Structure formats: C-alpha cells, structure tokens
mmCIF file of the C-alpha atoms, coordinates in Angstrom:
data_MODEL
# 
_entry.id   MODEL 
# 
loop_
_atom_site.group_PDB 
_atom_site.id 
_atom_site.type_symbol 
_atom_site.label_atom_id 
_atom_site.label_alt_id 
_atom_site.label_comp_id 
_atom_site.label_asym_id 
_atom_site.label_entity_id 
_atom_site.label_seq_id 
_atom_site.pdbx_PDB_ins_code 
_atom_site.Cartn_x 
_atom_site.Cartn_y 
_atom_site.Cartn_z 
_atom_site.occupancy 
_atom_site.B_iso_or_equiv 
_atom_site.pdbx_formal_charge 
_atom_site.auth_seq_id 
_atom_site.auth_comp_id 
_atom_site.auth_asym_id 
_atom_site.auth_atom_id 
_atom_site.pdbx_PDB_model_num 
ATOM 1   C CA . MET A 1 1   ? 119.194 67.635  50.268  1.00 0.00 ? 1   MET A CA 1 
ATOM 2   C CA . THR A 1 2   ? 115.672 66.588  49.703  1.00 0.00 ? 2   THR A CA 1 
ATOM 3   C CA . ALA A 1 3   ? 112.887 67.072  52.158  1.00 0.00 ? 3   ALA A CA 1 
ATOM 4   C CA . MET A 1 4   ? 112.676 63.317  52.710  1.00 0.00 ? 4   MET A CA 1 
ATOM 5   C CA . ALA A 1 5   ? 116.343 63.167  53.749  1.00 0.00 ? 5   ALA A CA 1 
ATOM 6   C CA . VAL A 1 6   ? 115.876 66.047  56.224  1.00 0.00 ? 6   VAL A CA 1 
ATOM 7   C CA . LEU A 1 7   ? 112.761 64.408  57.672  1.00 0.00 ? 7   LEU A CA 1 
ATOM 8   C CA . THR A 1 8   ? 114.544 61.054  58.005  1.00 0.00 ? 8   THR A CA 1 
ATOM 9   C CA . ALA A 1 9   ? 117.514 62.700  59.764  1.00 0.00 ? 9   ALA A CA 1 
ATOM 10  C CA . ALA A 1 10  ? 115.224 64.559  62.186  1.00 0.00 ? 10  ALA A CA 1 
ATOM 11  C CA . VAL A 1 11  ? 113.232 61.430  63.037  1.00 0.00 ? 11  VAL A CA 1 
ATOM 12  C CA . SER A 1 12  ? 116.465 59.460  63.529  1.00 0.00 ? 12  SER A CA 1 
ATOM 13  C CA . ALA A 1 13  ? 117.882 62.155  65.823  1.00 0.00 ? 13  ALA A CA 1 
ATOM 14  C CA . LEU A 1 14  ? 114.654 62.211  67.833  1.00 0.00 ? 14  LEU A CA 1 
ATOM 15  C CA . ALA A 1 15  ? 114.660 58.417  68.155  1.00 0.00 ? 15  ALA A CA 1 
ATOM 16  C CA . VAL A 1 16  ? 118.292 58.362  69.307  1.00 0.00 ? 16  VAL A CA 1 
ATOM 17  C CA . GLY A 1 17  ? 117.641 61.192  71.791  1.00 0.00 ? 17  GLY A CA 1 
ATOM 18  C CA . LEU A 1 18  ? 114.647 59.402  73.308  1.00 0.00 ? 18  LEU A CA 1 
ATOM 19  C CA . LEU A 1 19  ? 116.588 56.131  73.488  1.00 0.00 ? 19  LEU A CA 1 
ATOM 20  C CA . VAL A 1 20  ? 119.506 57.819  75.286  1.00 0.00 ? 20  VAL A CA 1 
ATOM 21  C CA . LYS A 1 21  ? 117.146 59.575  77.695  1.00 0.00 ? 21  LYS A CA 1 
ATOM 22  C CA . THR A 1 22  ? 115.445 56.281  78.478  1.00 0.00 ? 22  THR A CA 1 
ATOM 23  C CA . LEU A 1 23  ? 118.649 54.298  78.965  1.00 0.00 ? 23  LEU A CA 1 
ATOM 24  C CA . VAL A 1 24  ? 120.633 57.019  80.791  1.00 0.00 ? 24  VAL A CA 1 
ATOM 25  C CA . PRO A 1 25  ? 118.264 59.190  82.838  1.00 0.00 ? 25  PRO A CA 1 
ATOM 26  C CA . PRO A 1 26  ? 119.492 62.674  83.743  1.00 0.00 ? 26  PRO A CA 1 
ATOM 27  C CA . PRO A 1 27  ? 120.845 63.147  87.272  1.00 0.00 ? 27  PRO A CA 1 
ATOM 28  C CA . ARG A 1 28  ? 118.527 64.452  89.963  1.00 0.00 ? 28  ARG A CA 1 
ATOM 29  C CA . TRP A 1 29  ? 118.819 68.084  90.944  1.00 0.00 ? 29  TRP A CA 1 
ATOM 30  C CA . LEU A 1 30  ? 120.829 68.907  94.057  1.00 0.00 ? 30  LEU A CA 1 
ATOM 31  C CA . ARG A 1 31  ? 117.713 70.255  95.705  1.00 0.00 ? 31  ARG A CA 1 
ATOM 32  C CA . ALA A 1 32  ? 115.941 66.918  95.457  1.00 0.00 ? 32  ALA A CA 1 
ATOM 33  C CA . ARG A 1 33  ? 118.961 65.103  96.903  1.00 0.00 ? 33  ARG A CA 1 
ATOM 34  C CA . VAL A 1 34  ? 119.602 67.467  99.831  1.00 0.00 ? 34  VAL A CA 1 
ATOM 35  C CA . GLU A 1 35  ? 116.056 68.292  100.909 1.00 0.00 ? 35  GLU A CA 1 
ATOM 36  C CA . PRO A 1 36  ? 115.285 65.005  102.758 1.00 0.00 ? 36  PRO A CA 1 
ATOM 37  C CA . TYR A 1 37  ? 118.371 65.415  104.942 1.00 0.00 ? 37  TYR A CA 1 
ATOM 38  C CA . LEU A 1 38  ? 117.726 68.986  106.071 1.00 0.00 ? 38  LEU A CA 1 
ATOM 39  C CA . SER A 1 39  ? 114.522 68.552  107.999 1.00 0.00 ? 39  SER A CA 1 
ATOM 40  C CA . PRO A 1 40  ? 112.407 65.487  107.327 1.00 0.00 ? 40  PRO A CA 1 
ATOM 41  C CA . SER A 1 41  ? 109.700 66.709  109.721 1.00 0.00 ? 41  SER A CA 1 
ATOM 42  C CA . LEU A 1 42  ? 109.100 69.948  107.824 1.00 0.00 ? 42  LEU A CA 1 
ATOM 43  C CA . PRO A 1 43  ? 107.527 69.525  104.405 1.00 0.00 ? 43  PRO A CA 1 
ATOM 44  C CA . GLY A 1 44  ? 108.641 72.034  101.835 1.00 0.00 ? 44  GLY A CA 1 
ATOM 45  C CA . VAL A 1 45  ? 111.890 73.178  103.408 1.00 0.00 ? 45  VAL A CA 1 
ATOM 46  C CA . PHE A 1 46  ? 112.607 75.198  100.293 1.00 0.00 ? 46  PHE A CA 1 
ATOM 47  C CA . PRO A 1 47  ? 109.752 77.604  99.681  1.00 0.00 ? 47  PRO A CA 1 
ATOM 48  C CA . ASP A 1 48  ? 109.632 79.115  96.221  1.00 0.00 ? 48  ASP A CA 1 
ATOM 49  C CA . GLU A 1 49  ? 110.856 82.547  97.317  1.00 0.00 ? 49  GLU A CA 1 
ATOM 50  C CA . ALA A 1 50  ? 113.797 81.303  99.398  1.00 0.00 ? 50  ALA A CA 1 
ATOM 51  C CA . GLY A 1 51  ? 116.747 79.294  98.196  1.00 0.00 ? 51  GLY A CA 1 
ATOM 52  C CA . PRO A 1 52  ? 118.822 76.855  100.208 1.00 0.00 ? 52  PRO A CA 1 
ATOM 53  C CA . ILE A 1 53  ? 121.335 79.485  101.367 1.00 0.00 ? 53  ILE A CA 1 
ATOM 54  C CA . ARG A 1 54  ? 118.567 81.718  102.640 1.00 0.00 ? 54  ARG A CA 1 
ATOM 55  C CA . SER A 1 55  ? 116.840 78.784  104.315 1.00 0.00 ? 55  SER A CA 1 
ATOM 56  C CA . ILE A 1 56  ? 120.004 77.805  106.170 1.00 0.00 ? 56  ILE A CA 1 
ATOM 57  C CA . PHE A 1 57  ? 121.493 81.178  107.120 1.00 0.00 ? 57  PHE A CA 1 
ATOM 58  C CA . GLY A 1 58  ? 118.283 83.229  107.266 1.00 0.00 ? 58  GLY A CA 1 
ATOM 59  C CA . PRO A 1 59  ? 117.223 82.188  110.792 1.00 0.00 ? 59  PRO A CA 1 
ATOM 60  C CA . MET A 1 60  ? 120.703 82.860  112.188 1.00 0.00 ? 60  MET A CA 1 
ATOM 61  C CA . ILE A 1 61  ? 120.834 86.306  110.608 1.00 0.00 ? 61  ILE A CA 1 
ATOM 62  C CA . ARG A 1 62  ? 117.319 87.116  111.854 1.00 0.00 ? 62  ARG A CA 1 
ATOM 63  C CA . ASP A 1 63  ? 118.285 86.064  115.396 1.00 0.00 ? 63  ASP A CA 1 
ATOM 64  C CA . LEU A 1 64  ? 121.392 88.250  115.212 1.00 0.00 ? 64  LEU A CA 1 
ATOM 65  C CA . ALA A 1 65  ? 119.305 91.154  113.913 1.00 0.00 ? 65  ALA A CA 1 
ATOM 66  C CA . ASN A 1 66  ? 116.808 90.733  116.762 1.00 0.00 ? 66  ASN A CA 1 
ATOM 67  C CA . TRP A 1 67  ? 119.628 90.636  119.316 1.00 0.00 ? 67  TRP A CA 1 
ATOM 68  C CA . VAL A 1 68  ? 121.240 93.784  117.900 1.00 0.00 ? 68  VAL A CA 1 
ATOM 69  C CA . GLY A 1 69  ? 117.839 95.465  117.745 1.00 0.00 ? 69  GLY A CA 1 
ATOM 70  C CA . ARG A 1 70  ? 117.167 94.709  121.405 1.00 0.00 ? 70  ARG A CA 1 
ATOM 71  C CA . LEU A 1 71  ? 120.563 96.199  122.283 1.00 0.00 ? 71  LEU A CA 1 
ATOM 72  C CA . ILE A 1 72  ? 119.935 99.351  120.258 1.00 0.00 ? 72  ILE A CA 1 
ATOM 73  C CA . ASP A 1 73  ? 116.322 99.963  121.271 1.00 0.00 ? 73  ASP A CA 1 
ATOM 74  C CA . GLY A 1 74  ? 115.940 100.621 124.974 1.00 0.00 ? 74  GLY A CA 1 
ATOM 75  C CA . TRP A 1 75  ? 112.209 100.071 124.712 1.00 0.00 ? 75  TRP A CA 1 
ATOM 76  C CA . GLY A 1 76  ? 110.438 96.873  123.761 1.00 0.00 ? 76  GLY A CA 1 
ATOM 77  C CA . SER A 1 77  ? 109.362 95.648  120.369 1.00 0.00 ? 77  SER A CA 1 
ATOM 78  C CA . GLY A 1 78  ? 105.806 96.874  121.002 1.00 0.00 ? 78  GLY A CA 1 
ATOM 79  C CA . VAL A 1 79  ? 106.978 100.489 121.175 1.00 0.00 ? 79  VAL A CA 1 
ATOM 80  C CA . THR A 1 80  ? 109.155 100.014 118.100 1.00 0.00 ? 80  THR A CA 1 
ATOM 81  C CA . LEU A 1 81  ? 106.237 98.520  116.206 1.00 0.00 ? 81  LEU A CA 1 
ATOM 82  C CA . LEU A 1 82  ? 103.992 101.416 117.240 1.00 0.00 ? 82  LEU A CA 1 
ATOM 83  C CA . ARG A 1 83  ? 106.590 103.951 116.088 1.00 0.00 ? 83  ARG A CA 1 
ATOM 84  C CA . LEU A 1 84  ? 107.003 102.157 112.755 1.00 0.00 ? 84  LEU A CA 1 
ATOM 85  C CA . ARG A 1 85  ? 103.245 102.226 112.236 1.00 0.00 ? 85  ARG A CA 1 
ATOM 86  C CA . GLN A 1 86  ? 103.037 105.909 113.118 1.00 0.00 ? 86  GLN A CA 1 
ATOM 87  C CA . ALA A 1 87  ? 105.858 106.656 110.677 1.00 0.00 ? 87  ALA A CA 1 
ATOM 88  C CA . GLY A 1 88  ? 103.987 104.794 107.932 1.00 0.00 ? 88  GLY A CA 1 
ATOM 89  C CA . TRP A 1 89  ? 106.699 102.202 107.307 1.00 0.00 ? 89  TRP A CA 1 
ATOM 90  C CA . TYR A 1 90  ? 105.906 98.705  106.000 1.00 0.00 ? 90  TYR A CA 1 
ATOM 91  C CA . VAL A 1 91  ? 102.219 99.322  105.403 1.00 0.00 ? 91  VAL A CA 1 
ATOM 92  C CA . GLY A 1 92  ? 100.286 96.128  104.766 1.00 0.00 ? 92  GLY A CA 1 
ATOM 93  C CA . LEU A 1 93  ? 102.721 93.732  106.428 1.00 0.00 ? 93  LEU A CA 1 
ATOM 94  C CA . SER A 1 94  ? 102.101 91.663  109.520 1.00 0.00 ? 94  SER A CA 1 
ATOM 95  C CA . GLU A 1 95  ? 103.658 92.692  112.835 1.00 0.00 ? 95  GLU A CA 1 
ATOM 96  C CA . GLN A 1 96  ? 106.198 89.875  112.671 1.00 0.00 ? 96  GLN A CA 1 
ATOM 97  C CA . GLU A 1 97  ? 107.244 90.714  109.109 1.00 0.00 ? 97  GLU A CA 1 
ATOM 98  C CA . THR A 1 98  ? 107.451 94.426  109.953 1.00 0.00 ? 98  THR A CA 1 
ATOM 99  C CA . MET A 1 99  ? 109.769 93.818  112.904 1.00 0.00 ? 99  MET A CA 1 
ATOM 100 C CA . THR A 1 100 ? 111.893 91.347  110.952 1.00 0.00 ? 100 THR A CA 1 
ATOM 101 C CA . ARG A 1 101 ? 112.442 93.751  108.067 1.00 0.00 ? 101 ARG A CA 1 
ATOM 102 C CA . PHE A 1 102 ? 113.176 96.674  110.372 1.00 0.00 ? 102 PHE A CA 1 
ATOM 103 C CA . ARG A 1 103 ? 115.645 94.631  112.438 1.00 0.00 ? 103 ARG A CA 1 
ATOM 104 C CA . LEU A 1 104 ? 117.451 93.439  109.305 1.00 0.00 ? 104 LEU A CA 1 
ATOM 105 C CA . ILE A 1 105 ? 117.807 97.028  108.094 1.00 0.00 ? 105 ILE A CA 1 
ATOM 106 C CA . GLN A 1 106 ? 119.125 97.993  111.544 1.00 0.00 ? 106 GLN A CA 1 
ATOM 107 C CA . LEU A 1 107 ? 121.691 95.189  111.423 1.00 0.00 ? 107 LEU A CA 1 
ATOM 108 C CA . ARG A 1 108 ? 122.783 96.199  107.945 1.00 0.00 ? 108 ARG A CA 1 
ATOM 109 C CA . SER A 1 109 ? 123.238 99.804  109.043 1.00 0.00 ? 109 SER A CA 1 
ATOM 110 C CA . VAL A 1 110 ? 125.301 98.826  112.080 1.00 0.00 ? 110 VAL A CA 1 
ATOM 111 C CA . LEU A 1 111 ? 127.515 96.499  110.046 1.00 0.00 ? 111 LEU A CA 1 
ATOM 112 C CA . LEU A 1 112 ? 127.939 99.049  107.283 1.00 0.00 ? 112 LEU A CA 1 
ATOM 113 C CA . GLY A 1 113 ? 128.798 101.851 109.719 1.00 0.00 ? 113 GLY A CA 1 
ATOM 114 C CA . SER A 1 114 ? 131.340 99.775  111.611 1.00 0.00 ? 114 SER A CA 1 
ATOM 115 C CA . GLY A 1 115 ? 132.836 98.382  108.404 1.00 0.00 ? 115 GLY A CA 1 
ATOM 116 C CA . VAL A 1 116 ? 133.311 101.838 106.897 1.00 0.00 ? 116 VAL A CA 1 
ATOM 117 C CA . ALA A 1 117 ? 134.848 103.099 110.158 1.00 0.00 ? 117 ALA A CA 1 
ATOM 118 C CA . LEU A 1 118 ? 137.318 100.195 110.254 1.00 0.00 ? 118 LEU A CA 1 
ATOM 119 C CA . LEU A 1 119 ? 138.169 100.715 106.596 1.00 0.00 ? 119 LEU A CA 1 
ATOM 120 C CA . VAL A 1 120 ? 138.869 104.397 107.185 1.00 0.00 ? 120 VAL A CA 1 
ATOM 121 C CA . GLY A 1 121 ? 141.064 103.487 110.150 1.00 0.00 ? 121 GLY A CA 1 
ATOM 122 C CA . GLN A 1 122 ? 142.987 101.032 107.997 1.00 0.00 ? 122 GLN A CA 1 
ATOM 123 C CA . LEU A 1 123 ? 143.394 103.475 105.118 1.00 0.00 ? 123 LEU A CA 1 
ATOM 124 C CA . VAL A 1 124 ? 144.742 106.313 107.263 1.00 0.00 ? 124 VAL A CA 1 
ATOM 125 C CA . GLY A 1 125 ? 147.041 103.929 109.152 1.00 0.00 ? 125 GLY A CA 1 
ATOM 126 C CA . ALA A 1 126 ? 145.579 104.707 112.573 1.00 0.00 ? 126 ALA A CA 1 
ATOM 127 C CA . SER A 1 127 ? 146.797 103.007 115.735 1.00 0.00 ? 127 SER A CA 1 
ATOM 128 C CA . GLY A 1 128 ? 144.782 100.287 117.445 1.00 0.00 ? 128 GLY A CA 1 
ATOM 129 C CA . LEU A 1 129 ? 143.202 102.663 119.942 1.00 0.00 ? 129 LEU A CA 1 
ATOM 130 C CA . ILE A 1 130 ? 142.136 105.083 117.220 1.00 0.00 ? 130 ILE A CA 1 
ATOM 131 C CA . ARG A 1 131 ? 140.661 102.181 115.249 1.00 0.00 ? 131 ARG A CA 1 
ATOM 132 C CA . LEU A 1 132 ? 138.621 101.133 118.282 1.00 0.00 ? 132 LEU A CA 1 
ATOM 133 C CA . VAL A 1 133 ? 137.362 104.708 118.679 1.00 0.00 ? 133 VAL A CA 1 
ATOM 134 C CA . LEU A 1 134 ? 136.464 104.782 114.988 1.00 0.00 ? 134 LEU A CA 1 
ATOM 135 C CA . LEU A 1 135 ? 134.711 101.433 115.371 1.00 0.00 ? 135 LEU A CA 1 
ATOM 136 C CA . GLY A 1 136 ? 132.663 102.823 118.259 1.00 0.00 ? 136 GLY A CA 1 
ATOM 137 C CA . LEU A 1 137 ? 131.764 105.890 116.214 1.00 0.00 ? 137 LEU A CA 1 
ATOM 138 C CA . GLY A 1 138 ? 130.816 103.695 113.278 1.00 0.00 ? 138 GLY A CA 1 
ATOM 139 C CA . LEU A 1 139 ? 128.589 101.581 115.488 1.00 0.00 ? 139 LEU A CA 1 
ATOM 140 C CA . VAL A 1 140 ? 126.879 104.692 116.854 1.00 0.00 ? 140 VAL A CA 1 
ATOM 141 C CA . VAL A 1 141 ? 126.389 106.154 113.384 1.00 0.00 ? 141 VAL A CA 1 
ATOM 142 C CA . GLY A 1 142 ? 125.055 102.848 112.067 1.00 0.00 ? 142 GLY A CA 1 
ATOM 143 C CA . ALA A 1 143 ? 122.725 102.372 115.045 1.00 0.00 ? 143 ALA A CA 1 
ATOM 144 C CA . THR A 1 144 ? 121.278 105.874 114.860 1.00 0.00 ? 144 THR A CA 1 
ATOM 145 C CA . ARG A 1 145 ? 120.903 105.976 111.100 1.00 0.00 ? 145 ARG A CA 1 
# 
C-alpha cells in the first residue's frame, strides 16, 4: 500500500466517524439524566468525591451512626470530641467531620462484632438463646473496641 492510499483511508474513516457522530449523537450519561430529579433545589447534588450511591445512602448511614453513637456514649458529643482531640485522632479536621468519622467507625465496629458473633453461633449450631447471648457479647465487644 502506498502512503497516499493509507492517507485517503484515514481521511475517509475520519469523515465517516464525524458524520456518524453528527447524525447520531451519543446518549447522555446516567448522571446527567438522574441529577435533575434528585433535588432540583440543590445545585451539584453529586460532588466530585461522592458518587450517587454515597449521596443517597450516606445521610441515612450517618444518621444511624449518630444514633448508635449516642446509645454507646453516655456523655454528650462535646465530651467525645474533647477526648478525641486529647487522644490526637483526626488532627486537622473540623468538629463535624471528626464526629462523623468517629461515629462511622463506631458503627462499623458494632456491626462487625455482632456479625462475627452471629456467624460463630451459626457455625457451632447454637440454640436461639445462645445466639442471642453471643449477639449481645458481639455488640459489647464491637461497642468497646
């Protein structure tokens, strides 16, 4: 093949590609189609660091984490925040972000402890009462971790 034939084929392919793109535009992304229906009053529902799943389920999980944290901690969030600062955790974050991260870690620990306890109860074939006792122990271990 000569260089002229290769150049002619490349130009023809480019012309056909541009013609197809002009006549049949590509479909819009799902994000662009769903975003107006989620919350029209809030611009930028999807920040760059959070995807749609995190934007939808994130507030519910944070509320659950705050509820579990209030159950676990007998003192208020001010005391918890002071203790976190004294321990040197989450340096450089705002108070709100510090409490959110700590509460999410607490929730994860409680869920992990109870899940492992229930799994152990299932694996050893324990009765229902023993499984409830194991669940309670798992919750205590997860809460005090």
